N, CA, C, O and the ligand as a Tripos MOL2 file, in Angstrom:
@<TRIPOS>MOLECULE
protein
  269   267    68     0     0
PROTEIN
NO_CHARGES

@<TRIPOS>ATOM
      1 N          21.9480   -1.9490    2.8690 N.3       1 MET1
      2 CA         20.7200   -1.2380    2.4810 C.3       1 MET1
      3 C          19.4970   -2.0230    2.9360 C.2       1 MET1
      4 O          19.4180   -3.2250    2.6820 O.2       1 MET1
      5 N          18.5490   -1.3820    3.5960 N.am      2 PRO2
      6 CA         17.3480   -2.1070    4.0580 C.3       2 PRO2
      7 C          16.4900   -2.5390    2.8800 C.2       2 PRO2
      8 O          16.4290   -1.8570    1.8570 O.2       2 PRO2
      9 N          15.8410   -3.6580    3.0340 N.am      3 LYS3
     10 CA         14.9740   -4.1680    1.9890 C.3       3 LYS3
     11 C          13.6450   -3.4200    2.0060 C.2       3 LYS3
     12 O          13.1610   -2.9970    3.0560 O.2       3 LYS3
     13 N          13.0810   -3.2730    0.8380 N.am      4 ASN4
     14 CA         11.7530   -2.6780    0.7450 C.3       4 ASN4
     15 C          10.7230   -3.5520    1.4600 C.2       4 ASN4
     16 O          10.7720   -4.7760    1.3420 O.2       4 ASN4
     17 N           9.8050   -2.9550    2.1870 N.am      5 PRO5
     18 CA          8.6970   -3.7620    2.7000 C.3       5 PRO5
     19 C           7.7550   -4.1310    1.5510 C.2       5 PRO5
     20 O           7.8400   -3.5650    0.4610 O.2       5 PRO5
     21 N           6.8690   -5.0740    1.8040 N.am      6 PHE6
     22 CA          5.8650   -5.4370    0.8020 C.3       6 PHE6
     23 C           4.7570   -4.3930    0.7610 C.2       6 PHE6
     24 O           4.4300   -3.7550    1.7620 O.2       6 PHE6
     25 N           4.1950   -4.2450   -0.4310 N.am      7 ALA7
     26 CA          3.0010   -3.4200   -0.5700 C.3       7 ALA7
     27 C           1.9170   -4.2570   -1.2290 C.2       7 ALA7
     28 O           2.1940   -5.0770   -2.1050 O.2       7 ALA7
     29 N           0.6820   -4.0420   -0.7990 N.am      8 CYS8
     30 CA         -0.4500   -4.8040   -1.3340 C.3       8 CYS8
     31 C          -0.8320   -4.2630   -2.7000 C.2       8 CYS8
     32 O          -0.9450   -3.0500   -2.8800 O.2       8 CYS8
     33 N          -1.0330   -5.1610   -3.6750 N.am      9 SER9
     34 CA         -1.3500   -4.7110   -5.0260 C.3       9 SER9
     35 C          -2.7920   -4.2510   -5.1410 C.2       9 SER9
     36 O          -3.1550   -3.5610   -6.0940 O.2       9 SER9
     37 N          -3.6000   -4.6250   -4.1910 N.am     10 GLU10
     38 CA         -5.0220   -4.2880   -4.2830 C.3      10 GLU10
     39 C          -5.3290   -2.9460   -3.6030 C.2      10 GLU10
     40 O          -5.8750   -2.0390   -4.2320 O.2      10 GLU10
     41 N          -4.9770   -2.8250   -2.3150 N.am     11 CYS11
     42 CA         -5.3020   -1.5760   -1.6160 C.3      11 CYS11
     43 C          -4.0980   -0.6520   -1.4840 C.2      11 CYS11
     44 O          -4.2160    0.4510   -0.9510 O.2      11 CYS11
     45 N          -2.9160   -1.1090   -1.9770 N.am     12 HIS12
     46 CA         -1.6950   -0.3010   -1.9970 C.3      12 HIS12
     47 C          -1.1030   -0.0580   -0.6200 C.2      12 HIS12
     48 O          -0.1420    0.7020   -0.4950 O.2      12 HIS12
     49 N          -1.6460   -0.6770    0.4070 N.am     13 LEU13
     50 CA         -1.1180   -0.5190    1.7570 C.3      13 LEU13
     51 C           0.3070   -1.0510    1.8450 C.2      13 LEU13
     52 O           0.6000   -2.1340    1.3390 O.2      13 LEU13
     53 N           1.1870   -0.2960    2.4830 N.am     14 ILE14
     54 CA          2.5420   -0.7720    2.7300 C.3      14 ILE14
     55 C           2.5290   -1.5820    4.0150 C.2      14 ILE14
     56 O           2.1390   -1.0820    5.0700 O.2      14 ILE14
     57 N           2.9570   -2.8370    3.9210 N.am     15 LEU15
     58 CA          2.8320   -3.7580    5.0410 C.3      15 LEU15
     59 C           4.0020   -3.6130    6.0030 C.2      15 LEU15
     60 O           5.1090   -3.2670    5.5910 O.2      15 LEU15
     61 N           3.7570   -3.8790    7.2890 N.am     16 PRO16
     62 CA          4.8390   -3.7940    8.2790 C.3      16 PRO16
     63 C           5.9400   -4.7990    7.9720 C.2      16 PRO16
     64 O           5.7220   -5.7880    7.2710 O.2      16 PRO16
     65 N           7.1360   -4.5260    8.5130 N.am     17 ASP17
     66 CA          8.2890   -5.3940    8.3180 C.3      17 ASP17
     67 C           7.9760   -6.8560    8.6200 C.2      17 ASP17
     68 O           7.3910   -7.1610    9.6590 O.2      17 ASP17
     69 N           8.3540   -7.7480    7.7370 N.am     18 GLY18
     70 CA          8.1790   -9.1700    7.9780 C.3      18 GLY18
     71 C           6.8010   -9.6900    7.6270 C.2      18 GLY18
     72 O           6.5520  -10.8920    7.7250 O.2      18 GLY18
     73 N           5.9030   -8.8110    7.2210 N.am     19 ILE19
     74 CA          4.5490   -9.2250    6.8460 C.3      19 ILE19
     75 C           4.4730   -9.2940    5.3260 C.2      19 ILE19
     76 O           4.8280   -8.3360    4.6390 O.2      19 ILE19
     77 N           4.0060  -10.4400    4.7930 N.am     20 ASP20
     78 CA          3.9560  -10.5710    3.3430 C.3      20 ASP20
     79 C           2.5540  -10.8640    2.8400 C.2      20 ASP20
     80 O           2.3750  -11.3870    1.7400 O.2      20 ASP20
     81 N           1.5690  -10.5240    3.6470 N.am     21 GLN21
     82 CA          0.1830  -10.7170    3.2240 C.3      21 GLN21
     83 C          -0.6770   -9.6130    3.8270 C.2      21 GLN21
     84 O          -0.5980   -9.3340    5.0230 O.2      21 GLN21
     85 N          -1.4950   -8.9910    2.9910 N.am     22 CYS22
     86 CA         -2.3470   -7.9080    3.4610 C.3      22 CYS22
     87 C          -3.5170   -8.4700    4.2680 C.2      22 CYS22
     88 O          -4.1810   -9.4100    3.8320 O.2      22 CYS22
     89 N          -3.7670   -7.8880    5.4510 N.am     23 SER23
     90 CA         -4.8430   -8.4060    6.2930 C.3      23 SER23
     91 C          -6.2180   -8.0490    5.7330 C.2      23 SER23
     92 O          -7.2140   -8.6890    6.0700 O.2      23 SER23
     93 N          -6.2720   -7.0280    4.8790 N.am     24 ARG24
     94 CA         -7.5540   -6.6240    4.3000 C.3      24 ARG24
     95 C          -7.8670   -7.3900    3.0230 C.2      24 ARG24
     96 O          -9.0270   -7.6650    2.7160 O.2      24 ARG24
     97 N          -6.8110   -7.7310    2.2810 N.am     25 CYS25
     98 CA         -7.0150   -8.4490    1.0190 C.3      25 CYS25
     99 C          -6.0840   -9.6530    1.0050 C.2      25 CYS25
    100 O          -5.0660   -9.6290    0.3130 O.2      25 CYS25
    101 N          -6.4100  -10.7070    1.7520 N.am     26 PRO26
    102 CA         -5.5220  -11.8650    1.8940 C.3      26 PRO26
    103 C          -5.2260  -12.5730    0.5790 C.2      26 PRO26
    104 O          -4.2050  -13.2520    0.4660 O.2      26 PRO26
    105 N          -6.0880  -12.4310   -0.4080 N.am     27 SER27
    106 CA         -5.8720  -13.1420   -1.6680 C.3      27 SER27
    107 C          -5.1180  -12.2910   -2.6780 C.2      27 SER27
    108 O          -4.7650  -12.7760   -3.7530 O.2      27 SER27
    109 N          -4.8690  -11.0390   -2.3500 N.am     28 ALA28
    110 CA         -4.1910  -10.1520   -3.2940 C.3      28 ALA28
    111 C          -2.6890  -10.3780   -3.2440 C.2      28 ALA28
    112 O          -2.1320  -10.5830   -2.1660 O.2      28 ALA28
    113 N          -2.0150  -10.3430   -4.4170 N.am     29 PRO29
    114 CA         -0.5560  -10.4700   -4.4130 C.3      29 PRO29
    115 C           0.1040   -9.2320   -3.8030 C.2      29 PRO29
    116 O          -0.4070   -8.1180   -3.9200 O.2      29 PRO29
    117 N           1.2500   -9.4500   -3.1480 N.am     30 VAL30
    118 CA          2.0270   -8.3300   -2.6200 C.3      30 VAL30
    119 C           3.3300   -8.2420   -3.3980 C.2      30 VAL30
    120 O           3.7410   -9.2110   -4.0360 O.2      30 VAL30
    121 N           3.9830   -7.0830   -3.3500 N.am     31 SER31
    122 CA          5.1970   -6.8830   -4.1210 C.3      31 SER31
    123 C           6.1520   -5.9450   -3.3960 C.2      31 SER31
    124 O           5.7230   -5.0100   -2.7210 O.2      31 SER31
    125 N           7.4710   -6.2050   -3.5420 N.am     32 VAL32
    126 CA          8.4590   -5.2690   -3.0160 C.3      32 VAL32
    127 C           8.7870   -4.2200   -4.0630 C.2      32 VAL32
    128 O           9.5080   -3.2610   -3.7890 O.2      32 VAL32
    129 N           8.2500   -4.4080   -5.2750 N.am     33 ASP33
    130 CA          8.5230   -3.5060   -6.3810 C.3      33 ASP33
    131 C           7.4230   -2.4480   -6.4530 C.2      33 ASP33
    132 O           6.4780   -2.5600   -7.2340 O.2      33 ASP33
    133 N           7.5690   -1.4400   -5.6340 N.am     34 TRP34
    134 CA          6.5650   -0.3690   -5.6210 C.3      34 TRP34
    135 C           7.2720    0.9780   -5.5320 C.2      34 TRP34
    136 O           8.4530    1.0470   -5.1940 O.2      34 TRP34
    137 N           6.5530    2.0340   -5.8340 N.am     35 SER35
    138 CA          7.1480    3.3650   -5.7900 C.3      35 SER35
    139 C           6.1340    4.3890   -5.3140 C.2      35 SER35
    140 O           4.9280    4.1740   -5.4360 O.2      35 SER35
    141 N           6.6030    5.4770   -4.7850 N.am     36 GLY36
    142 CA          5.7390    6.5680   -4.3440 C.3      36 GLY36
    143 C           5.1540    6.3040   -2.9790 C.2      36 GLY36
    144 O           4.1350    5.6260   -2.8510 O.2      36 GLY36
    145 N           5.7950    6.8380   -1.9580 N.am     37 TYR37
    146 CA          5.3480    6.6160   -0.5920 C.3      37 TYR37
    147 C           4.4150    7.7540   -0.1940 C.2      37 TYR37
    148 O           4.7760    8.9260   -0.2980 O.2      37 TYR37
    149 N           3.2310    7.4090    0.2550 N.am     38 VAL38
    150 CA          2.3090    8.4600    0.6770 C.3      38 VAL38
    151 C           1.6340    8.0570    1.9910 C.2      38 VAL38
    152 O           1.1810    6.9250    2.1550 O.2      38 VAL38
    153 N           1.5790    9.0100    2.9140 N.am     39 VAL39
    154 CA          0.8980    8.7720    4.1880 C.3      39 VAL39
    155 C          -0.4580    9.4660    4.1300 C.2      39 VAL39
    156 O          -0.5450   10.6770    3.9290 O.2      39 VAL39
    157 N          -1.5080    8.6790    4.3090 N.am     40 VAL40
    158 CA         -2.8620    9.2170    4.2710 C.3      40 VAL40
    159 C          -3.3770    9.3480    5.7030 C.2      40 VAL40
    160 O          -3.5120    8.3550    6.4180 O.2      40 VAL40
    161 N          -3.6600   10.5730    6.1070 N.am     41 MET41
    162 CA         -4.1670   10.8180    7.4520 C.3      41 MET41
    163 C          -5.6880   10.8670    7.4590 C.2      41 MET41
    164 O          -6.3400   10.3560    8.3690 O.2      41 MET41
    165 N          -6.2290   11.4830    6.4390 N.am     42 ASN42
    166 CA         -7.6660   11.7070    6.3870 C.3      42 ASN42
    167 C          -8.1920   11.3460    4.9970 C.2      42 ASN42
    168 O          -8.3260   12.2160    4.1360 O.2      42 ASN42
    169 N          -8.4880   10.0650    4.7800 N.am     43 PRO43
    170 CA         -8.8170    9.5720    3.4350 C.3      43 PRO43
    171 C          -9.9670   10.3230    2.7750 C.2      43 PRO43
    172 O          -9.9490   10.5280    1.5610 O.2      43 PRO43
    173 N         -10.9570   10.7320    3.5430 N.am     44 SER44
    174 CA        -12.1250   11.3550    2.9270 C.3      44 SER44
    175 C         -11.7990   12.7380    2.3790 C.2      44 SER44
    176 O         -12.5590   13.2770    1.5740 O.2      44 SER44
    177 N         -10.6570   13.3310    2.8140 N.am     45 ARG45
    178 CA        -10.3100   14.6630    2.3550 C.3      45 ARG45
    179 C          -9.0970   14.6560    1.4480 C.2      45 ARG45
    180 O          -8.5830   15.7170    1.0930 O.2      45 ARG45
    181 N          -8.6300   13.4730    1.0680 N.am     46 SER46
    182 CA         -7.4060   13.3920    0.2750 C.3      46 SER46
    183 C          -7.7070   12.9930   -1.1580 C.2      46 SER46
    184 O          -8.3860   11.9980   -1.4120 O.2      46 SER46
    185 N          -7.1850   13.7930   -2.1020 N.am     47 ASP47
    186 CA         -7.3670   13.4880   -3.5250 C.3      47 ASP47
    187 C          -6.7040   12.1750   -3.8900 C.2      47 ASP47
    188 O          -7.2670   11.3640   -4.6260 O.2      47 ASP47
    189 N          -5.4880   11.9690   -3.3620 N.am     48 ILE48
    190 CA         -4.7610   10.7430   -3.6670 C.3      48 ILE48
    191 C          -5.5040    9.5390   -3.1260 C.2      48 ILE48
    192 O          -5.6170    8.5190   -3.8070 O.2      48 ILE48
    193 N          -6.0090    9.6470   -1.9120 N.am     49 ALA49
    194 CA         -6.7670    8.5530   -1.3180 C.3      49 ALA49
    195 C          -7.9790    8.2210   -2.1680 C.2      49 ALA49
    196 O          -8.3270    7.0550   -2.3520 O.2      49 ALA49
    197 N          -8.6070    9.2510   -2.6760 N.am     50 ASN50
    198 CA         -9.7640    9.0820   -3.5410 C.3      50 ASN50
    199 C          -9.3980    8.3270   -4.8100 C.2      50 ASN50
    200 O         -10.1120    7.4240   -5.2460 O.2      50 ASN50
    201 N          -8.2730    8.7170   -5.3890 N.am     51 ARG51
    202 CA         -7.8220    8.1310   -6.6490 C.3      51 ARG51
    203 C          -7.4450    6.6560   -6.4580 C.2      51 ARG51
    204 O          -7.6710    5.8320   -7.3450 O.2      51 ARG51
    205 N          -6.8730    6.3350   -5.3010 N.am     52 LEU52
    206 CA         -6.4320    4.9630   -5.0520 C.3      52 LEU52
    207 C          -7.4930    4.1420   -4.3240 C.2      52 LEU52
    208 O          -7.2580    2.9850   -3.9750 O.2      52 LEU52
    209 N          -8.6430    4.7340   -4.0980 N.am     53 ASN53
    210 CA         -9.7170    4.0480   -3.3650 C.3      53 ASN53
    211 C          -9.2950    3.6610   -1.9490 C.2      53 ASN53
    212 O          -9.6190    2.5740   -1.4700 O.2      53 ASN53
    213 N          -8.5790    4.5500   -1.2940 N.am     54 ILE54
    214 CA         -8.1410    4.3180    0.0740 C.3      54 ILE54
    215 C          -9.2060    4.8420    1.0350 C.2      54 ILE54
    216 O          -9.6350    5.9910    0.9370 O.2      54 ILE54
    217 N          -9.6230    3.9860    1.9610 N.am     55 ASP55
    218 CA        -10.6550    4.4330    2.8950 C.3      55 ASP55
    219 C         -10.2070    4.3840    4.3560 C.2      55 ASP55
    220 O         -10.9830    4.6710    5.2680 O.2      55 ASP55
    221 N          -8.9280    4.0120    4.5620 N.am     56 LYS56
    222 CA         -8.4210    3.9810    5.9320 C.3      56 LYS56
    223 C          -7.0760    4.6950    6.0020 C.2      56 LYS56
    224 O          -6.2810    4.5980    5.0680 O.2      56 LYS56
    225 N          -6.8080    5.4110    7.0930 N.am     57 PRO57
    226 CA         -5.5160    6.0710    7.2350 C.3      57 PRO57
    227 C          -4.3830    5.0520    7.2560 C.2      57 PRO57
    228 O          -4.5620    3.9250    7.7170 O.2      57 PRO57
    229 N          -3.2220    5.4510    6.7580 N.am     58 GLY58
    230 CA         -2.0740    4.5500    6.7590 C.3      58 GLY58
    231 C          -1.0310    4.9930    5.7580 C.2      58 GLY58
    232 O          -1.1340    6.0690    5.1690 O.2      58 GLY58
    233 N          -0.0100    4.1420    5.5650 N.am     59 SER59
    234 CA          1.0380    4.4090    4.5860 C.3      59 SER59
    235 C           0.7800    3.5870    3.3370 C.2      59 SER59
    236 O           0.5460    2.3810    3.4150 O.2      59 SER59
    237 N           0.8240    4.2360    2.1940 N.am     60 TYR60
    238 CA          0.4720    3.5660    0.9450 C.3      60 TYR60
    239 C           1.5230    3.8130   -0.1270 C.2      60 TYR60
    240 O           2.2430    4.8110   -0.1040 O.2      60 TYR60
    241 N           1.5910    2.8750   -1.0690 N.am     61 ALA61
    242 CA          2.4270    3.0540   -2.2480 C.3      61 ALA61
    243 C           1.5580    3.5810   -3.3750 C.2      61 ALA61
    244 O           0.4210    3.1440   -3.5580 O.2      61 ALA61
    245 N           2.1070    4.5260   -4.1270 N.am     62 LEU62
    246 CA          1.3410    5.0780   -5.2510 C.3      62 LEU62
    247 C           1.2180    4.0550   -6.3730 C.2      62 LEU62
    248 O           0.1760    3.9350   -7.0170 O.2      62 LEU62
    249 N           2.3140    3.3140   -6.5920 N.am     63 LYS63
    250 CA          2.3360    2.3680   -7.7000 C.3      63 LYS63
    251 C           2.9020    1.0500   -7.2120 C.2      63 LYS63
    252 O           3.9640    1.0230   -6.5910 O.2      63 LYS63
    253 N           2.2050   -0.0420   -7.4840 N.am     64 VAL64
    254 CA          2.6870   -1.3730   -7.1000 C.3      64 VAL64
    255 C           2.8150   -2.2150   -8.3510 C.2      64 VAL64
    256 O           1.8350   -2.4410   -9.0620 O.2      64 VAL64
    257 N           4.0260   -2.6810   -8.6200 N.am     65 ASN65
    258 CA          4.2640   -3.5160   -9.8040 C.3      65 ASN65
    259 C           4.2650   -4.9880   -9.4230 C.2      65 ASN65
    260 O           4.9730   -5.4150   -8.5100 O.2      65 ASN65
    261 N           3.4580   -5.7480  -10.1410 N.am     66 ILE66
    262 CA          3.3920   -7.1900   -9.9340 C.3      66 ILE66
    263 C           4.0900   -7.8860  -11.0940 C.2      66 ILE66
    264 O           3.8060   -7.6210  -12.2620 O.2      66 ILE66
    265 N           5.0040   -8.7750  -10.7490 N.am     67 ARG67
    266 CA          5.7330   -9.4760  -11.8110 C.3      67 ARG67
    267 C           4.9000  -10.5840  -12.4030 C.2      67 ARG67
    268 O           5.3540  -11.2800  -13.3100 O.2      67 ARG67
    269 ZN         -4.5790   -4.8870    0.6500 Zn       68 ZN68
@<TRIPOS>BOND
     1     1     2 1
     2     2     3 1
     3     3     4 2
     4     3     5 am
     5     5     6 1
     6     6     7 1
     7     7     8 2
     8     7     9 am
     9     9    10 1
    10    10    11 1
    11    11    12 2
    12    11    13 am
    13    13    14 1
    14    14    15 1
    15    15    16 2
    16    15    17 am
    17    17    18 1
    18    18    19 1
    19    19    20 2
    20    19    21 am
    21    21    22 1
    22    22    23 1
    23    23    24 2
    24    23    25 am
    25    25    26 1
    26    26    27 1
    27    27    28 2
    28    27    29 am
    29    29    30 1
    30    30    31 1
    31    31    32 2
    32    31    33 am
    33    33    34 1
    34    34    35 1
    35    35    36 2
    36    35    37 am
    37    37    38 1
    38    38    39 1
    39    39    40 2
    40    39    41 am
    41    41    42 1
    42    42    43 1
    43    43    44 2
    44    43    45 am
    45    45    46 1
    46    46    47 1
    47    47    48 2
    48    47    49 am
    49    49    50 1
    50    50    51 1
    51    51    52 2
    52    51    53 am
    53    53    54 1
    54    54    55 1
    55    55    56 2
    56    55    57 am
    57    57    58 1
    58    58    59 1
    59    59    60 2
    60    59    61 am
    61    61    62 1
    62    62    63 1
    63    63    64 2
    64    63    65 am
    65    65    66 1
    66    66    67 1
    67    67    68 2
    68    67    69 am
    69    69    70 1
    70    70    71 1
    71    71    72 2
    72    71    73 am
    73    73    74 1
    74    74    75 1
    75    75    76 2
    76    75    77 am
    77    77    78 1
    78    78    79 1
    79    79    80 2
    80    79    81 am
    81    81    82 1
    82    82    83 1
    83    83    84 2
    84    83    85 am
    85    85    86 1
    86    86    87 1
    87    87    88 2
    88    87    89 am
    89    89    90 1
    90    90    91 1
    91    91    92 2
    92    91    93 am
    93    93    94 1
    94    94    95 1
    95    95    96 2
    96    95    97 am
    97    97    98 1
    98    98    99 1
    99    99   100 2
   100    99   101 am
   101   101   102 1
   102   102   103 1
   103   103   104 2
   104   103   105 am
   105   105   106 1
   106   106   107 1
   107   107   108 2
   108   107   109 am
   109   109   110 1
   110   110   111 1
   111   111   112 2
   112   111   113 am
   113   113   114 1
   114   114   115 1
   115   115   116 2
   116   115   117 am
   117   117   118 1
   118   118   119 1
   119   119   120 2
   120   119   121 am
   121   121   122 1
   122   122   123 1
   123   123   124 2
   124   123   125 am
   125   125   126 1
   126   126   127 1
   127   127   128 2
   128   127   129 am
   129   129   130 1
   130   130   131 1
   131   131   132 2
   132   131   133 am
   133   133   134 1
   134   134   135 1
   135   135   136 2
   136   135   137 am
   137   137   138 1
   138   138   139 1
   139   139   140 2
   140   139   141 am
   141   141   142 1
   142   142   143 1
   143   143   144 2
   144   143   145 am
   145   145   146 1
   146   146   147 1
   147   147   148 2
   148   147   149 am
   149   149   150 1
   150   150   151 1
   151   151   152 2
   152   151   153 am
   153   153   154 1
   154   154   155 1
   155   155   156 2
   156   155   157 am
   157   157   158 1
   158   158   159 1
   159   159   160 2
   160   159   161 am
   161   161   162 1
   162   162   163 1
   163   163   164 2
   164   163   165 am
   165   165   166 1
   166   166   167 1
   167   167   168 2
   168   167   169 am
   169   169   170 1
   170   170   171 1
   171   171   172 2
   172   171   173 am
   173   173   174 1
   174   174   175 1
   175   175   176 2
   176   175   177 am
   177   177   178 1
   178   178   179 1
   179   179   180 2
   180   179   181 am
   181   181   182 1
   182   182   183 1
   183   183   184 2
   184   183   185 am
   185   185   186 1
   186   186   187 1
   187   187   188 2
   188   187   189 am
   189   189   190 1
   190   190   191 1
   191   191   192 2
   192   191   193 am
   193   193   194 1
   194   194   195 1
   195   195   196 2
   196   195   197 am
   197   197   198 1
   198   198   199 1
   199   199   200 2
   200   199   201 am
   201   201   202 1
   202   202   203 1
   203   203   204 2
   204   203   205 am
   205   205   206 1
   206   206   207 1
   207   207   208 2
   208   207   209 am
   209   209   210 1
   210   210   211 1
   211   211   212 2
   212   211   213 am
   213   213   214 1
   214   214   215 1
   215   215   216 2
   216   215   217 am
   217   217   218 1
   218   218   219 1
   219   219   220 2
   220   219   221 am
   221   221   222 1
   222   222   223 1
   223   223   224 2
   224   223   225 am
   225   225   226 1
   226   226   227 1
   227   227   228 2
   228   227   229 am
   229   229   230 1
   230   230   231 1
   231   231   232 2
   232   231   233 am
   233   233   234 1
   234   234   235 1
   235   235   236 2
   236   235   237 am
   237   237   238 1
   238   238   239 1
   239   239   240 2
   240   239   241 am
   241   241   242 1
   242   242   243 1
   243   243   244 2
   244   243   245 am
   245   245   246 1
   246   246   247 1
   247   247   248 2
   248   247   249 am
   249   249   250 1
   250   250   251 1
   251   251   252 2
   252   251   253 am
   253   253   254 1
   254   254   255 1
   255   255   256 2
   256   255   257 am
   257   257   258 1
   258   258   259 1
   259   259   260 2
   260   259   261 am
   261   261   262 1
   262   262   263 1
   263   263   264 2
   264   263   265 am
   265   265   266 1
   266   266   267 1
   267   267   268 2
@<TRIPOS>SUBSTRUCTURE
     1 MET1         2 RESIDUE 1 A MET
     2 PRO2         6 RESIDUE 1 A PRO
     3 LYS3        10 RESIDUE 1 A LYS
     4 ASN4        14 RESIDUE 1 A ASN
     5 PRO5        18 RESIDUE 1 A PRO
     6 PHE6        22 RESIDUE 1 A PHE
     7 ALA7        26 RESIDUE 1 A ALA
     8 CYS8        30 RESIDUE 1 A CYS
     9 SER9        34 RESIDUE 1 A SER
    10 GLU10       38 RESIDUE 1 A GLU
    11 CYS11       42 RESIDUE 1 A CYS
    12 HIS12       46 RESIDUE 1 A HIS
    13 LEU13       50 RESIDUE 1 A LEU
    14 ILE14       54 RESIDUE 1 A ILE
    15 LEU15       58 RESIDUE 1 A LEU
    16 PRO16       62 RESIDUE 1 A PRO
    17 ASP17       66 RESIDUE 1 A ASP
    18 GLY18       70 RESIDUE 1 A GLY
    19 ILE19       74 RESIDUE 1 A ILE
    20 ASP20       78 RESIDUE 1 A ASP
    21 GLN21       82 RESIDUE 1 A GLN
    22 CYS22       86 RESIDUE 1 A CYS
    23 SER23       90 RESIDUE 1 A SER
    24 ARG24       94 RESIDUE 1 A ARG
    25 CYS25       98 RESIDUE 1 A CYS
    26 PRO26      102 RESIDUE 1 A PRO
    27 SER27      106 RESIDUE 1 A SER
    28 ALA28      110 RESIDUE 1 A ALA
    29 PRO29      114 RESIDUE 1 A PRO
    30 VAL30      118 RESIDUE 1 A VAL
    31 SER31      122 RESIDUE 1 A SER
    32 VAL32      126 RESIDUE 1 A VAL
    33 ASP33      130 RESIDUE 1 A ASP
    34 TRP34      134 RESIDUE 1 A TRP
    35 SER35      138 RESIDUE 1 A SER
    36 GLY36      142 RESIDUE 1 A GLY
    37 TYR37      146 RESIDUE 1 A TYR
    38 VAL38      150 RESIDUE 1 A VAL
    39 VAL39      154 RESIDUE 1 A VAL
    40 VAL40      158 RESIDUE 1 A VAL
    41 MET41      162 RESIDUE 1 A MET
    42 ASN42      166 RESIDUE 1 A ASN
    43 PRO43      170 RESIDUE 1 A PRO
    44 SER44      174 RESIDUE 1 A SER
    45 ARG45      178 RESIDUE 1 A ARG
    46 SER46      182 RESIDUE 1 A SER
    47 ASP47      186 RESIDUE 1 A ASP
    48 ILE48      190 RESIDUE 1 A ILE
    49 ALA49      194 RESIDUE 1 A ALA
    50 ASN50      198 RESIDUE 1 A ASN
    51 ARG51      202 RESIDUE 1 A ARG
    52 LEU52      206 RESIDUE 1 A LEU
    53 ASN53      210 RESIDUE 1 A ASN
    54 ILE54      214 RESIDUE 1 A ILE
    55 ASP55      218 RESIDUE 1 A ASP
    56 LYS56      222 RESIDUE 1 A LYS
    57 PRO57      226 RESIDUE 1 A PRO
    58 GLY58      230 RESIDUE 1 A GLY
    59 SER59      234 RESIDUE 1 A SER
    60 TYR60      238 RESIDUE 1 A TYR
    61 ALA61      242 RESIDUE 1 A ALA
    62 LEU62      246 RESIDUE 1 A LEU
    63 LYS63      250 RESIDUE 1 A LYS
    64 VAL64      254 RESIDUE 1 A VAL
    65 ASN65      258 RESIDUE 1 A ASN
    66 ILE66      262 RESIDUE 1 A ILE
    67 ARG67      266 RESIDUE 1 A ARG
    68 ZN68       269 GROUP 0 **** ****
């Protein structure tokens, strides 16, 4: 079974394979314990993007749990 990629706890961005630090929020903790995969194409027109404060297109986790 493939391992979950990391997701940033601050901007919820799902990080590429092998990356364990968000380039936008280097000081934010990342976690493999996340749920809800969402692809945002047009942040300014997306309710979910609005709710998560997403301002750039990409793949995001809805919920990121930090231990
Ligand atoms: Zn981030």
